[in-house]
N, C-alpha and C positions, 0 to 999 in steps of 0.2 A: 575538225568535227567528227570525221570518220574514226579518228583515233579515240575520241571521247566515247563514241558509240561502242567501239570494240571493248573498251575498259568496262563500260556499264553492262554490256552484254555478258562479259566474263564474270562480273560480280553476280549477276542474276543467276547464271548457270552454276556458279559456285555455291550460291545459297540453295538452289534446288538440289544439288548433289548432297549437300549437308542434310537436307530434309529427307531425301531418299535413304541416306545412310542411317538416319535415326529410325526410319520405319522399316528397316531391313528384317528379313525373316531370321528368326533365331530358334535354336533347338534347346529344349529343356527336358530334364528327366524328373518325373514326379516321385513321390515318396513310396510308390508301389513299383518303381522301376520302369514305368511306361514313358516312352519318349514322345514328346509333342513338338510341333513346329508352329510358331505363331508370328504374326507381324507385330513388331514391337515399336512403340508401346501400344498395347491393345486399347481400342476405343469403345468397345461394346462388351462389357463384362457382366456375367451373371454369377452370383454367389449362392451356393446351395447349403451353406453352413453358417449358422448364426454368429459364432465367435469370429469367423473369418470375414464375415460381412462387416462387423465392427472394426476389424483391422483395416479393411479397405477404406472405411470412412476416415479413420485416424491417419491414413496415409494420404488423404486429400483427394480421393477419387470420386468426388460428387458427380461430376459429369459422365465419367466413364462407366460407372455401375448402372446398369439398366434394368436388372432384375434380381429379386431376392425371394426368400421363402416366407411363408406366413409366420414362421418362428423367429425370424430375424428382427427382434423387437428393439435392438439398439443399432443405430441411434433412432430416436423417436421420429424425427423428421423423415428419415428414409422409410420407416415402417408405414408412415402415413402417405407418402408420395410415390415411392418406387413400385413398379409393377411386380406383383407377387406371382410366383410360378408354381404354387402348390406348397405341400409340406416337404420336409427333408426326405421322407421315405415315400411320398406320393407326389412326385414331380409331374407337372403337366407338360408332357413332351411337346404337344402341339403349340402351346403358348411359347415355349422356348424356341421352337422353329420359327415362329412369327417374329420373334425379337432378333433372330439372326445374330447371335453373339460371335465375337471373335476369340473369346476365352470364357470357359466355365471353370469355376473353382469348387471342388467337391471334397468329400472326406470318406474314407473307407468305412468308418463306423456309423456316421450320420446318415449316409445315403445307401441305397440298395444297389447291389452289384449289377443287376439286370438293367436298371434304368441308366446307370452310368455307362455301361457298355453300349447301350442304344444311342446315348448322346455322343459318345466318343467316336461312333461311326459317322457322325455328322459334323461335329465341331471339336476344336481342341479342348480337352478336359484335363485339368491338372488336379490330381488326387493327393491329399495329405493323409498321413497315417501317424497319429500322435499317441504315444504311450508314456511320454516323459516330458519333463521341463526342457531337456536338451532337444528333443524332437520339436517342441513348440518353437524354440528359438531358431532352429534351423528352418522351420516352415516360414516364420516371419521374414527371415533374411531372403529366402528364395522367392517368396511372393513379392517382396520389394523389387527383386531383379525382374520378375515376370512383368510387373506393371509399370516399370520405369521409375521406381521410387527407392532406388538402392540406398542412398544416403539416409533417407528418413527411416527406412526399415532397420538399417544398421544401428542408428542412434536409439531407436526404440528397443531393439534387442539388448543393447548395452545397458540401458536404464533398467530393464527387467532383470537382467543378470545381476546387476548391482543390488537390486532390491532383494533378490533371493539369497545373495551372499550375506547381506545384512541379517536376513531371517535366520540363516544358519548359525550366525554368531550368537543369536538369542536363544537357541534351543537348549533345553535342559538335558543333563546327562542321563537322568532316569527316564526311560522310554515308557510312555503310556501305551497300553494296548487299546486300539481304536477300531470300532466297527462303524462303517459309513453306509447308511441306508439311502437308496435311490427310489425305492418303490414299495408299495404296500398292496397286499391282495393280488398276487402273492408277495410276501416280503422278499426284497432283493437287495443285495449289498454290492459295493464295489470290491471286486476281488483283485488278485494280482495282475500284472501286465496291463494296468490301466493308468491313464493320466491322473485320475483321482487318487489312486494308491500312491503314486509318486509324489503328489502334493501332500499327502498325509506324512510320508517319509521326510519331506522337506521341513515339516514342523518338528522333526526329531521324534515322531511317534512311530508306532509299528502297527500296520494293518493286520488285525487279528485273522482276517480271511485272505491274506496274501498268498497262501498256498493254493487257493482255488483260482480258477481261470475266469477272467472277465467279470461277469455280473451274475453270480449264482443265486438261485432261490434258496432261502433258508427258512427255518421255523424259529420262533422265539425260544423254544426249548433248546435248539442248537446254539442260539446266541448265548443262552445262560450257561451252557456247557463250556463255551469258550472264554467266559468270564472277562469281558472287556472292562477296562478302567473307564472308558468314555465311549458313549454312543452318540454319533452325529446324525441328525435327521435333516436331509437336504430340502431346500425350497423348490428344487426341480430335479428331474422331470415330474416327480410326485410332490404336490404342495403339502408337506407335513406341517401340522399345527400342534398347539399345546396339548390337545386331546390325545395325540399319539405318544407324547412323552409319558402321560399317565398310563397308557396301554402297555408300554414297555416296562414301566416301573412295577407293574404287577408281577413281572418275572424277575426283574433285577432291581429290587427296592433300594439297594445301596449304591448302585452305579450312577454316575453322572450322565445325564442325557440332555443334549442341547440341540436347538434349531440353528442351522447355519445357512448362509447364502450359497446356494449351489453354483451360481455363476462364478464365484471366487475359487471354487474347487475344480470346476470342469470346463470353463471357457479358456481356450488355449491361444487366444489372440492378444490384442492390446489390453484386454481386461486384466491380464497378468501384471500389468504395471500397478494396478490397485490391489491385486490379490496378495502380494507379499506383505504389505502393511496390514491387510485384513487378517491374514494368518498369524502375523506377529501379535496382533491384538487378542487372539484366542489363547495364546500360550499362558 
């Protein structure tokens, strides 16, 4: 009997040691070069980035994600039920404190530096910095490691890579000069060193404003001077409509102007799995 108890006790302790090992502290370096230490896998996650919120959903973290922003509209059920912690650039710090997360996932461009630094003094904050498809795939892989979904993230990244490889096979040799608008009043376009610009290049096109940095303000006269072959009007962050096509046509009557789904060009999470096929359809 005592021997049986010893064996049973050994098995219990062995199982406990396995659990403790799974929940061990691990060190990660984010895409800004900052080192964070978290208990893995994290059980209370807040996402401050819409496209990365959707990624966490597709990685199966329904219970673990406890807070999102008011712009995290995908998936719909999370938007309706998860606690919202403000906007991407207007985070409610007190609400986040009350949620007591063990991991916050943020982004250099989407969130403000001051708020992220304030949060990083209180909680582990992992910050992404996405300027290309390769950056996005690396982010997906590392986030998978962060949240204990390594295999699922690797599979997703592989599927996305295959989709963009297929897109590349479909691109035409003759490059179109493309301007991509993100805002009106003032008019703003996606310049170089942006994820959107890299997505334009993935189509085999050339961003006519690639020599400018980030998201410059332009005039329609400057647009005309650059003579794009194609003008794309995004559905977000500014909701361009048919009337804006007519407005641009007053300056460029012979240029093709199209409305496009902004999420397919700018969301750098699991939405990219759909994006490659969408972009292929635009060619």
